[in-house]
NUMIVEX-678951 format. One record per residue (C-alpha): residue in one letter; x, y, z. Coordinates in Angstrom, 2 decimals. Layout:
! NUMIVEX-678951
   resn        c1        c2        c3
      A         X         Y         Z
...
This chain:
! NUMIVEX-678951
   resn        c1        c2        c3
      M    -23.14    -11.44     49.63
      M    -23.68    -10.34     52.90
      Q    -20.76    -10.45     55.32
      P    -20.77    -11.35     58.82
      S    -20.98     -7.86     60.23
      E    -23.68     -6.90     57.93
      F    -26.04     -9.54     59.40
      N    -27.70     -6.17     61.50
      S    -26.66     -3.69     59.30
      A    -29.73     -0.86     59.39
      N    -29.23     -0.86     55.70
      N    -30.60     -4.04     54.75
      T    -33.74     -4.60     53.42
      E    -37.06     -6.15     54.89
      A    -36.77     -9.31     52.60
      Q    -33.13     -9.74     54.01
      K    -33.70     -9.38     57.14
      A    -36.61    -12.03     57.22
      I    -34.13    -14.21     54.96
      V    -31.73    -14.03     58.24
      Q    -34.39    -14.54     60.90
      R    -35.29    -17.64     58.93
      L    -32.21    -19.05     58.95
      R    -31.25    -18.34     62.22
      H    -34.32    -19.80     63.88
      D    -34.86    -22.41     61.85
      P    -32.72    -25.83     62.30
      Q    -33.04    -26.89     58.68
      F    -30.82    -24.12     57.52
      A    -28.68    -23.31     61.02
      G    -25.49    -24.50     59.24
      L    -26.47    -22.07     56.70
      Y    -26.60    -19.39     59.04
      N    -23.30    -20.77     60.98
      L    -21.55    -20.28     57.57
      A    -22.55    -17.12     57.00
      Q    -21.76    -15.97     60.29
      Q    -17.94    -16.86     59.28
      G    -17.71    -15.16     56.29
      A    -18.27    -17.92     53.98
      T    -19.01    -16.67     50.52
      E    -19.52    -20.45     48.45
      L    -21.24    -23.18     49.93
      P    -19.30    -26.58     50.69
      E    -19.54    -29.14     48.20
      E    -21.72    -32.37     49.39
      K    -20.76    -36.13     47.76
      L    -24.02    -37.27     48.68
      P    -23.68    -41.02     48.72
      H    -25.69    -43.42     45.73
      W    -29.43    -43.14     46.02
      F    -29.77    -47.30     46.66
      Y    -27.19    -46.69     49.37
      R    -29.57    -44.19     50.92
      W    -32.80    -45.57     50.16
      L    -31.00    -49.16     51.81
      L    -30.16    -47.30     54.49
      S    -33.43    -45.72     55.37
      I    -34.75    -48.57     55.64
      F    -32.69    -49.85     58.80
      V    -31.90    -46.68     60.31
      A    -34.45    -43.99     61.36
      N    -33.86    -40.35     60.83
      P    -33.61    -38.62     64.21
      K    -34.69    -35.30     62.34
      E    -38.19    -37.10     61.14
      F    -38.98    -37.01     64.88
      Y    -39.87    -33.55     65.14
      G    -41.12    -30.95     62.85
      K    -39.26    -28.13     61.36
      A    -39.91    -25.82     63.72
      F    -37.06    -24.30     66.44
      V    -36.39    -27.16     68.48
      T    -34.76    -27.25     71.58
      D    -31.16    -29.32     72.45
      E    -32.75    -31.55     75.19
      L    -35.57    -32.54     72.10
      K    -32.86    -32.59     69.30
      E    -30.63    -35.64     72.25
      T    -34.37    -37.35     72.52
      A    -34.92    -37.52     69.10
      T    -31.70    -38.68     68.37
      L    -32.32    -41.23     71.59
      T    -35.64    -42.43     70.18
      A    -33.98    -43.21     66.66
      R    -31.46    -45.40     67.71
      V    -33.40    -47.55     69.84
      V    -35.84    -47.90     66.66
      S    -33.15    -48.74     64.32
      A    -31.44    -50.73     66.59
      S    -34.63    -52.91     67.44
      S    -35.53    -52.73     63.63
      L    -31.96    -54.43     62.79
      I    -32.26    -56.88     65.78
      D    -35.17    -58.14     64.24
      F    -34.71    -58.08     60.67
      L    -31.70    -60.11     61.49
      C    -33.70    -62.69     63.72
      N    -36.44    -62.76     60.90
      Q    -34.40    -63.75     58.14
      P    -34.46    -67.25     58.51
      L    -38.08    -67.56     59.04
      W    -38.33    -65.72     55.86
      F    -35.92    -67.96     54.14
      F    -37.83    -70.96     55.52
      I    -41.49    -69.45     54.13
      F    -39.79    -68.68     49.90
      A    -37.74    -71.89     50.43
      D    -39.61    -73.74     47.95
      Q    -38.58    -71.28     45.32
      G    -35.23    -72.16     45.42
      G    -32.05    -71.01     47.30
      L    -30.98    -67.50     45.54
      L    -35.19    -67.00     44.97
      A    -35.55    -67.25     48.16
      L    -33.33    -65.03     49.59
      L    -33.68    -62.28     47.68
      L    -37.70    -62.70     47.99
      G    -37.05    -63.18     52.02
      T    -35.05    -60.32     52.40
      A    -37.40    -57.97     50.07
      A    -40.43    -59.06     52.40
      N    -38.11    -58.43     56.04
      A    -37.10    -55.11     54.45
      C    -40.42    -53.86     53.61
      L    -42.15    -54.59     57.12
      T    -39.04    -53.05     58.75
      K    -39.43    -50.13     56.85
      I    -43.23    -49.89     57.40
      T    -42.31    -50.56     61.65
      N    -39.76    -47.96     61.36
      D    -42.34    -45.26     59.04
      C    -44.79    -45.80     61.79
      A    -42.90    -45.70     64.85
      T    -40.98    -42.09     63.16
      A    -45.14    -41.15     62.59
      A    -45.97    -42.20     65.99
      A    -43.37    -40.04     67.89
      G    -43.59    -36.92     65.14
      R    -46.92    -36.26     66.37
      K    -47.71    -33.09     64.86
      P    -50.22    -30.40     65.71
      K    -53.86    -31.36     64.13
      R    -52.65    -34.67     62.80
      H    -52.88    -36.65     66.68
      A    -55.09    -39.21     64.41
      V    -52.59    -40.19     62.26
      A    -49.70    -40.31     65.17
      N    -52.52    -42.52     67.04
      A    -53.07    -45.28     64.09
      A    -49.24    -44.75     63.55
      L    -48.64    -45.67     67.08
      I    -50.67    -48.73     67.04
      G    -49.10    -49.84     63.73
      A    -45.53    -49.56     65.30
      V    -46.73    -51.04     68.67
      G    -48.73    -53.98     66.54
      M    -45.53    -54.15     64.02
      N    -43.06    -54.43     66.75
      T    -44.84    -56.78     68.70
      L    -45.22    -59.56     65.73
      L    -41.63    -58.73     64.29
      S    -39.94    -59.57     67.83
      S    -42.63    -62.42     68.44
      T    -40.94    -64.16     65.54
      S    -37.68    -63.10     65.96
      G    -37.49    -65.96     68.24
      I    -38.69    -68.36     65.61
      G    -36.35    -67.13     63.18
      G    -33.50    -67.53     65.87
      E    -34.61    -71.53     66.05
      L    -34.13    -71.63     62.67
      K    -30.73    -70.60     62.20
């Protein structure tokens, strides 16, 4: 294991230097680079939430890291991505909550519990599609402008539809 003093040592192989450069400049590995600088010899134990919890959270909360690529990004871009993710998440959550009575009303003929389950599932699917379209539109990558433009059209269309029906759902409560 390389010690912090060995990061710039002349006796490192080219492969080691390349790995250190990758850790230093890739935001995905910034935590590993900081740990190595502090002299850590083992990775901290991560307790991942249950898969269902992660999946459920991904429906309602946009991940700011998905709003930019894996190359080096400035702190300003990270802040902008975080703000964009918060706005998308808040908008989607408000639309989900306000549309839920409308979805329950649509499936009301199926019975109480089934109507609630089907309505929540349909509402969650539309919310996830809206978040994914917004993420793809905001994460505009080189050579994928057509995908980003299509995602932008989808995000605007879905947000318009969900925001319009939010008023109806709000009145059904």
